[in-house]
C-alpha positions, 0 to 999 in steps of 0.5 A, a space after each residue: 261961910 254963912 253964920 246964923 246970928 239969931 238964936 232960937 228959943 228952944 228948951 234944949 241945946 240944938 247942938 245935940 240935935 246936930 250930933 244926932 243927925 251926924 250919927 244917923 246920916 253918917 251911920 246910914 251912909 257908911 253902913 250901906 257902903 260896908 254892906 257891899 260884901 253882901 252884894 259881892 258874890 251874886 253880883 260878880 257871878 251874874 256879871 261873870 267878874 272875877 273876884 279881883 275885878 269885882 274888888 276893884 269897885 270898892 277900891 275905886 270908891 275909896 280913892 274917890 272918897 279920899 280925893 273928893 273929901 278935901 273939896 267937899 270940906 272947902 265947900 262946906 266951910 265957905 257955904 254950909 254943911 246943909 248944902 253939901 250933905 244934900 248934894 252928897 245924899 243925892 249922889 250916894 243914892 244915885 250911885 246905888 240906883 244906877 249900880 242896880 242897872 249895870 251889865 258890865 264891870 266898867 259900869 260898876 266902877 263908874 256908878 259904884 266907884 265914882 258916883 257913890 265914892 264922890 258922894 261919900 267923900 262929902 258926908 264926913 267933913 261937913 258933919 265933923 266940922 259942924 259938930 265941932 263948931 257947935 261944941 267947944 266943951 264936951 266936943 269929944 263926947 259929941 264927936 264920939 256919938 256921931 261916929 258911933 252911928 256907923 257901928 249901930 247902923 251896921 247892926 241893922 243895915 247888914 242883916 237888911 241887905 242880906 234879907 233883901 238880896 236873898 228875898 228879892 235879888 241884889 238889883 232890888 236890894 241896891 235900889 232899896 238902899 238908894 231910896 233909904 239913903 235918899 230919904 234919910 240923908 236928904 231929909 236929915 240935912 234939912 235940919 242942919 244949922 250953923 252954930 251961934 256966932 259965940 261958938 266961932 269968934 274967940 272974942 265972944 262969950 259963949 252962952 253958958 245957959 246951955 250945957 256943952 258950950 264955953 268960950 274958945 281959948 283966946 290964946 289959940 293962934 289963928 291960921 288960914 286953912 292952907 297954913 294949917 294943912 302945911 303945919 307940922 302938927 297937921 302932918 303928924 295928925 295925918 300920919 296918925 290917921 294913916 296908921 290907924 286906918 291902915 290897921 283897921 282896913 287890914 282887919 276888916 278885909 282879912 279877918 274872915 280869911 284869917 279866922 277861917 284858916 284856923 277852923 272858924 266857920 264863916 258864920 262865926 267869923 262874921 259874928 266876931 266882925 259884928 261884935 267889933 262893930 257894936 263894941 266900936 260904937 261903945 268905944 267911940 262914945 266912951 272914947 269921946 268922954 275919956 278924951 274930954 276927961 283926960 285929954 284926947 292925946 292920952 286917950 289916943 295913946 291908950 287906944 293905939 296901945 290896945 290896938 297893938 295888943 289886939 293885933 298881936 293877940 290875933 296872931 295867936 288866936 285859934 279858937 272862938 273865945 280867943 277871937 271873941 276877946 280880940 273882937 272886944 279889944 279891937 272894937 274898943 281900940 277902934 272906937 277909942 281913937 276915932 273922936 280923938 283926932 278930930 278933937 285934937 284938930 278942934 283944939 289947935 286949929 281955927 274951927 272955921 276951917 274944920 271941914 276943910 281940914 278934916 277933908 284934907 286929913 282924908 286925902 293923906 291919912 285916909 289912904 291907909 284904907 286903900 293901902 292896908 288891904 293890898 299890903 296884907 294880901 301881898 304879904 300873905 301871897 308871899 309868906 303864906 301867913 298874916 304874921 308880917 302884916 299884923 305884927 308890923 301894924 302893931 309896931 306902927 301903932 306903938 310908934 304913933 301912940 306918942 305923936 299927940 304929945 309932940 303935937 301938944 308940945 309944938 302948940 
């Protein structure tokens, strides 16, 4: 991995620029993907696709994300995050643009599922790894700000997608999304830089003249990337991530049907989802600060307990104010857990391998995003309600809440 040994004289710590680029790049990339539901109905109607067939497109996207993320992480660690982010920005924009030209379902699966999915797989690992290497202190806060970019971007990108589709049609909307992702991701990637050597080498003293840097713990065991991936600590982290994404994906996909089943309008349900996104951004930044103050292990535990309570509350929600309370609680829980896993990884594994490890985390743990909606849909088809899926998810959240303490004890 290329390391920049020179340190430019700047009046601020450049790590915060990296954090801002993380937030903007990650937010734009993932908010455009989250807006696919707005293109869903007009696209499936014009192409005469059933909802099941049209739903396969984002499923293929998630599969491509989970399997490509480890490979992009390896490339980012061996070369640099800038190169990976530029390539992935090109792929994401190309996926959106080619999707605007489709005339059949297989083209949608190829362009939106494969092109865009492979590109999306390389957005998270390089940025998480790079940010973690820039910060050996306040790392949780920096990661929280980076992840918070998604919730903030959704607030703007979803209304923009709706306006583009209603005004110009879904094909033009996809083309505009292509130009936006090309411009933001590629240009932003040009400003990504490797951290100074003192952030990476445990034998070096970090420059204390800038906020956010302190020496890396010299007692930390150095392991290769493969040794870290096959360690019990990493396997537990993967299960923590799997359980978390399992619950989140179920709510994202099935919340609107659950809310409308008991009388809320689709507009009210969409408003609650927007509240979840906005509050999750606050939770990610606040959760990062909390993790730095009390430790990411305890912060993760509290977030999972809150998530379990929110899921149980959702089972009994029948009015708008009850769903509003759920939106706030679930948003805080979602945001609160997000920076903790990466923060724990940075504390127990070699920072040089962070992109590789975070990518591998997506391959195993990220499959919860694929499995979660399918399990909830199957349970509803069998029982006619979401009681089993949501309550089972709450139990899983409680069970994994204590896993970070086992990891800390093992290390």
